[in-house]
N, C-alpha and C positions, 0 to 999 in steps of 0.2 A: 432550684433555689438560684439566684443570682446576686453575688456579693462584688462590688467596686471596691476598690482602693484608691486612696487619692493621699498625695503629699503636696507641701506648696508649690509645686509646680505644675499640680494638675492630676491626671489618671496616671495610676501605676500600673493596673490590668484588672481584670475581672476571672472571677472564678463561676463558674457553673457547677451543678450538682443536678442530675436527671433522676427522678424517683421511681424509675423504671424497673425492669428485670431483666437482666441484671444492673442495679445502678452504676451510672458511668459520670464522670466529672470532664471538665475541660477547664484548664487555665490558660488563659488568654497571653498570648506571646510565648508561652511555654509548650503548648500542645499543637499537633498538627489535625487533631482532631477529637471525637470522643472517645474516652479510654475508659475500659472496666478498672475499679480500683483494683490494685494485687491482692488485699485482703478484702474479703465480704464484710460488708458492716453488720451490725447485730440487728437481730431478728426482731427486736422489742418495737411496740408501735412508737413509743416515745424515745426519740433519738437527743442525745444532747452532741451537737457538733463542736468541735474545737478547729480553729484555723490558728497557725501559728506562723508568723513569718519573721524569719532570722535576716542577718546580712547577705545569707549563702542561701538560704533555704526556706521552701515551703511547705508545712506539714498538716494535713488533715487527718484529724482523729474523729470515731465515733464512739460515744459510751466510753470514753478512756482507751478504747484501741486504736493505735496508729494505722491508717489505711494507704496513706503514702507520704513520701518525703521525697519533694523536688529538689533537686541541687542545682542552682541556677547555671552555674558553670557548666556541668555536663551537658546539658540539653544542647544538642549541635542544630545549627542551621536556623537558629530563632533570634530574636531579639528579647529572649527570656532576661539575662543576665542584665543587659542594658535599660530594661522596663523596670524588673522587679528588685535588683541589685540594691543593696543599701539598706540601713536600717531603720527607715522612717516611713509610718503610715500615721498619718495624721487623723484620717478619718474614713471609715466604713460606711458603705451606704448598701442597704439590701433592696433589693427590686421587689415591690409586692406584685408587679405585673405576673411574674412566673414564679412566685413564691407560696408552696401550699402548707409550708412549714409555721410554726408558732411565731406570735408577733415578738416574743423576748430575744433580743440578742446584746452582747455586750462584749468589749473587750477585756481583755484578761488584765488586772491591774492588781498591786497590792497595796493596802491602806498605808498611810503616814506611818511612820514608826519613831519611837522615843527610845533611845539606850541612854539611862541615867548615867551620868558622870563619864560621859564619853564627850569630846571636844566637837562641838557643831553636831551635839548628839539628836537633833532631829531632823528627819527626812520628810520631804513632802510624798504623797502617792507617786507610784511608779509604776510602768508598763511592765508586763512579761519581759523577763530577760535583763533588766538592769540589776546593777550591782551596786553595793555601797560598802565603803572600807570604814571600818570602827577603830577609831584610835582614842584611847583611854586618857582622861587628863591625869597630869602627876598626882602620885601617890594611891593610882586606882590600877589594877591588873586585869588584864582581857581575861573574860573567861569563856569558850565556845570559840567561834569561826569569826575571823577578822574580817572577812568578807562574806556578805549576806546576798542571795541573790532571789530576785523575784520569780517564784515558781508558777507553772500554769496552772495550779489550783489556787492561785492569788492569796499564798502565803509567802512569807519571807522563809528561807532556808535557814537552818541553825537557829541556836538560843542562845543569843550573843548578851553578856554583860560585863559591866566594870564595875568589880569589888574592892573596897578599900582595902590597902596595904595595911599590916597591923602598924598601931602608933608609934611602936618602936623602930620599924623599918624606915618610917616616914622621918624621924628624928635623925636616924642614922645617914640618912641620904641627905639630909638640910646640912650635917655636920660636914660631910665630904665635900658638898658644893661651896662651905665657908672656907675649908682649907685649900682649894684651887686658886681662890681669889687671893 
């Protein structure tokens, strides 16, 4: 399997996986040659591969088990950090010339989300690792996490809502605001 990553400046690097025995991988600009996975991939015929690139790391998982985690700054004597560092991958391209895997590939993203009664309460679809910060409108109180993160499973972390404060508390708040003026 061969995957190329790109940002607005052009190619970032390539990942190659050999479906041999033992299975091996190569990360362009970060590897000096083919390497065996530190953890052996699952033996099932159908494999779900996950590739996660953050600003500092590149992780490869198979069927939910992390096989390798490359920290760009820790790879000596290569252009790894200069090429892969940063948190932007705008396009993935899989090469079918060397690909014997399925033709279904997708980047992990979380759907748009709306938190009722939150200020600016609708956020567009976001990629893995993106965070949103929820602030409730006046007279509403946050229940759950203030910060939600797009997770590797394509779901937002937490269960955040903005609940109405009782009418009495809202009236008292208005009275306090009037006294301050």
